[in-house]
C-alpha positions, -999 to +999 in steps of 0.1 A: +076-395+228+100-370+244+083-341+225+049-353+235+060-352+271+073-317+266+041-304+249+015-324+267+031-341+297+020-317+324-015-315+309-019-352+308-007-355+343-031-329+356-061-345+338-051-380+351-049-367+386-082-349+383-099-380+369-082-401+395-097-380+423-131-381+407-130-419+405-116-422+441-144-399+455-171-418+436-159-453+447-152-441+483-186-425+489-204-453+471-189-478+495-194-454+525-231-458+521-230-496+522-220-497+559-242-506+589-254-471+597-272-469+563-287-505+565-323-494+571-320-466+546-309-492+520-340-513+529-361-485+515-338-473+487-315-501+477-283-491+458-300-459+445-288-444+478-251-449+469-258-439+433-271-406+446-245-398+472-213-408+452-219-383+424-228-357+451-192-360+465-178-356+430-200-325+425-186-309+456-150-315+443-157-302+408-177-272+420-147-263+441-126-263+410-149-246+385-143-210+396-105-212+398-097-213+361-117-181+356-099-161+383-078-142+357-057-122+382-048-152+402-038-171+371-017-142+359+001-140+392+007-177+392+019-177+357+045-150+364+057-169+395+058-204+380+074-196+347+107-189+364+107-225+377+091-243+349+080-230+315+060-261+308+040-258+340+033-221+333+021-229+298-006-252+313-022-221+329-029-209+294-053-238+290-074-226+319-106-223+298-102-259+284-100-272+320-129-250+330-150-267+302-139-302+312-149-295+348-182-282+336-188-314+316-180-334+347-204-314+368-232-320+341-225-357+341-226-361+379-256-339+381-275-362+357-265-393+377-274-376+410-309-365+397-317-399+382-308-417+414-329-393+435-359-398+412-357-435+420-353-426+457-385-405+457-404-434+441-390-458+466-400-435+495-435-431+480-439-469+476-429-475+512-453-448+525-483-459+504-479-497+512-499-500+545-489-536+552-476-535+588-460-568+583-434-552+560-402-537+573-405-509+547-438-497+562-425-499+598-394-478+588-416-453+570-439-449+601-410-441+625-408-405+636-443-392+631-441-374+665-405-363+664-376-355+640-360-390+640-378-401+609-363-420+580-388-415+552-392-377+544-426-384+528-449-383+558-483-385+542-502-406+517-517-374+502-485-364+484-464-372+455-427-367+444-436-334+426-450-319+458-420-330+478-397-316+451-412-281+454-419-280+492-385-292+506-352-274+508-334-301+489-361-304+462-365-267+456-328-259+455-322-290+433-347-276+407-331-242+408-296-256+405-305-279+376-323-251+357-294-227+362-269-254+350-289-263+319-291-226+309-254-220+316-242-251+296-266-246+266-257-209+262-220-218+263-222-237+230-199-224+203-227-213+180-243-192+208-211-177+220-201-165+186-235-154+173-252-142+205-224-134+229-247-113+251-269-143+257-239-163+268-226-135+289-258-129+309-268-166+314-233-175+325-238-152+355-265-176+367-236-193+384-243-170+413-278-186+417-262-220+411-237-217+440-263-202+464-286-232+457-257-256+460-247-243+495-282-246+508-291-279+490-280-301+519-296-282+547-328-303+545-309-334+556-334-356+537-310-386+533-308-400+568-291-429+586-290-443+621-274-423+648-244-439+666-264-443+698-292-460+679-267-485+664-260-497+700-297-501+710-307-514+676-280-534+658-294-541+623-275-574+621-296-587+650-327-565+650-337-563+613-356-596+615-373-586+648-388-553+636-424-563+648-411-563+684-391-530+683-396-510+715-415-536+734-405-544+770-394-580+763-373-569+732-336-562+732-341-539+702-352-503+706-369-484+678-341-470+656-334-433+656-324-416+624-306-383+616-292-367+585-256-357+578-247-321+584-244-301+551-208-303+537-209-286+504-202-251+518-168-264+532-158-274+496-168-242+478-163-214+504-126-210+496-130-206+458-160-184+463-139-160+485-111-161+459-136-153+432-152-124+452-116-110+457-111-114+419-143-094+412-133-067+437-100-063+419-118-060+386-142-034+401-112-014+414-095-015+380-127-005+362-127+028+381-092+037+371-091+065+346-084+054+310-077+081+284-083+073+247-055+091+230-062+081+194-089+063+174-080+048+140-105+034+116-088+006+096-102-011+065-124-042+068-141-026+098-113-028+122-112-002+150-079+007+167-080+022+201-048+038+215-051+044+253-032+054+284-037+045+321-016+054+350+006+025+362-002+003+332+026-021+324+025-049+298+044-076+281+043-088+245+012-108+235-008-100+266-045-091+265-070-069+284-108-069+290-125-038+278-158-024+291-176+006+276-203+018+301-222+037+274-226+005+255-231-019+284-222-017+321-220-054+325-201-067+295-164-071+294-147-084+262-111-097+258-088-081+232-051-087+225-028-058+229-012-048+196+012-022+211+048-030+223+059-026+259+084+000+248+056+023+235+041+051+257+006+039+251-013+006+248-036-003+219-061-029+208-074-037+173-111-045+174-129-062+145-165-052+142-184-085+142-212-083+168-237-060+185-213-048+212-184-041+188-208-023+164-220+000+192-185+007+203-176+015+167-205+039+164-197+055+198-161+062+186-175+078+154-167+050+131-199+056+111-192+093+107-170+109+080-158+139+100-132+136+128-146+133+163-137+157+192-118+141+220-144+149+246-170+131+226-152+098+227-168+072+251-153+063+284-138+029+287-126+007+315-097-017+313-091-049+333-056-064+329-032-070+313-032-107+316-005-132+306-007-155+276+016-181+259+030-153+237+049-139+267+074-167+262+083-159+226+117-144+234+127-175+254+131-195+222+160-192+198+138-200+169+101-189+167+072-197+144+043-172+147+010-183+130-019-159+129-053-163+112-073-132+103-076-109+133-056-135+152-025-116+140-029-091+168-006-106+195+021-109+168+018-072+160+029-065+196+058-091+193+071-077+160+069-041+172+089-051+203+115-069+181+119-036+162+125-016+194+148-042+209+170-052+180+168-022+157+162+010+177+179+000+210+204-026+197+196-049+226+208-085+225+177-108+221+179-145+227+156-151+197+177-153+165+151-162+139+114-156+135+091-173+109+058-155+106+027-169+089-004-150+083-036-166+069-064-143+057-097-150+040-100-116+023-076-089+009-090-061+031-078-077+062-042-073+051-044-035+049-040-024+086-012-048+093+007-046+061+020-011+070+038-025+100+053-053+079+065-028+053+081-007+079+099-037+095+110-050+060+125-016+052+142-012+086+157-047+087+171-043+052+187-010+061+203-026+093+216-056+073+192-080+091+170-093+062+172-129+074+160-122+110+123-122+100+109-145+073+072-140+067+047-157+045+012-142+039-015-165+026-048-154+009-071-183+015-101-170-005-104-148-035-128-138-063-122-144-101-117-107-108-092-104-080-073-134-093-070-119-128-056-087-114-031-105-092-019-125-122-013-094-142+005-076-113+025-106-101+057-096-119+057-062-102+085-055-077+062-052-048+032-074-040-001-060-054-020-067-022+003-058+006+029-036-011+056-059+004+086-073-015+076-108-003+048-119-025+014-131-012+008-168-015-026-183-024-043-211-007-032-227+026+003-235+037+017-270+033+026-273+070+045-306+065+069-289+041+072-258+063+081-278+094+105-301+075+123-270+062+126-253+095+137-286+113+165-291+087+177-255+091+178-254+129+193-287+141+196-289+178+172-260+185+140-257+204+114-241+182+085-222+198+053-225+177+028-198+187-008-198+173-036-173+175-063-189+154-092-214+151-091-248+169-089-268+136-056-250+128-044-256+163-049-293+160-031-294+127-001-275+141+000-295+173+001-327+152+030-313+131+049-304+162+047-339+175+055-356+142+085-334+133+102-333+167+132-355+169+162-359+192+180-330+175+151-306+171+119-300+192+088-280+183+070-267+214+033-258+207+017-227+223-018-215+217-036-183+227-067-190+248-091-164+261 
């Protein structure tokens, strides 16, 4: 239980507070429309009025939150400030995209409830307008305000329908625009679209600008109307509702009720986050115009491109990431890549696996499809936004560390292992971390090639310095062909591994995480073990489960996952 609190306590608290506020707002605004001011409105609409207004309040709250998790510079600043007070609190900022998605789902849910309730409201308004029976209170209420703006029923004519109202009123038109934008944003955010058609996701996601403009103006029509405070005095519904046929007559104590809509409130909720987000984009624009020089381009096996770059004033920490834009490929697209260089190096680098249209065009622009070396002046211009903090920044705050990378997910650990070499071997610095366990899972042999050189170098240096036990690494090949298996079997007795060239032999299949955690727990009694993953969600769930099940009073595993 203690380890669950250490790993998930702050996250659970934040989610519970967020859900609690949503529930409070829904109930509060549902009840707020059951008071006397809205009595005559409820005569026409019933409880559909409350069912429309309650989710609208929740939408204001969640639309206020939705932009904050994607303000990268703000989060990076907060992370750097908070981690000195609470490492657990700082780690929650690394889950910004998870919270962004949860808020988006909540927006979709409340939007659906809001739309369905208003569809009923339109039908009720139409029924009241079309029923010409003057002995009914609904008709009398619908007839009020034909000569002035004190009307209750926004449908003023029989020659209309909800569709016409939807496209000829501010609330209706902006509602349609908001809904269409939201549908496109959410559907294009599905995992299959993001991974296979990133450009579709990228462009449609920027419909959020249209969404927020529509949202701000949605309430300006003031279609939902209630009695004015002065009208409640001259026409108390408790007394006058049954005397509606005599309203306004000389011998009646009840004047004709006057109605007015609430002033628009949404802009008050979202103006702050919108200003913050505009500032965020201005910072990005400023950074995009800072000169970046590509000092070296390396084409690694398995179509992995390494860019080594320099920018004035660039400072990084281990495991951080940047967004890269290449104007000659696309002026709008920015893509995140983990930095593979160490802070001690005089350049910063990123390894980019060629898997989509944008990366393929960048690969070609850098001459990856050509045999001859490219002239420096022919290299494309790039812009850099960042660096931004991640969970891996905390790696040297743990005495014992487990690093788990899957495929190209090994990139943040390249930065960490290089920094270890500079700190412990070259500069003889005292590092709090005393032991690193490194696990790398790859589906194909080619993926090992670019990273194996670094491991070979570290293996040799640590052996020479008498530190062979500082770094334990296990490399797993998760898929292989029959021909490859036969070759590996023949070469297995060689001194060095036939795939990586390392003294540590490559393992085949997937790790038995239960055994690995048990071994580490027994070897490091009384320690806090930092578990860092850069890999797929399924692996993250498995490791998080192991962290919880193997943490005891004398050893704790703290799970950290890269998210960007």
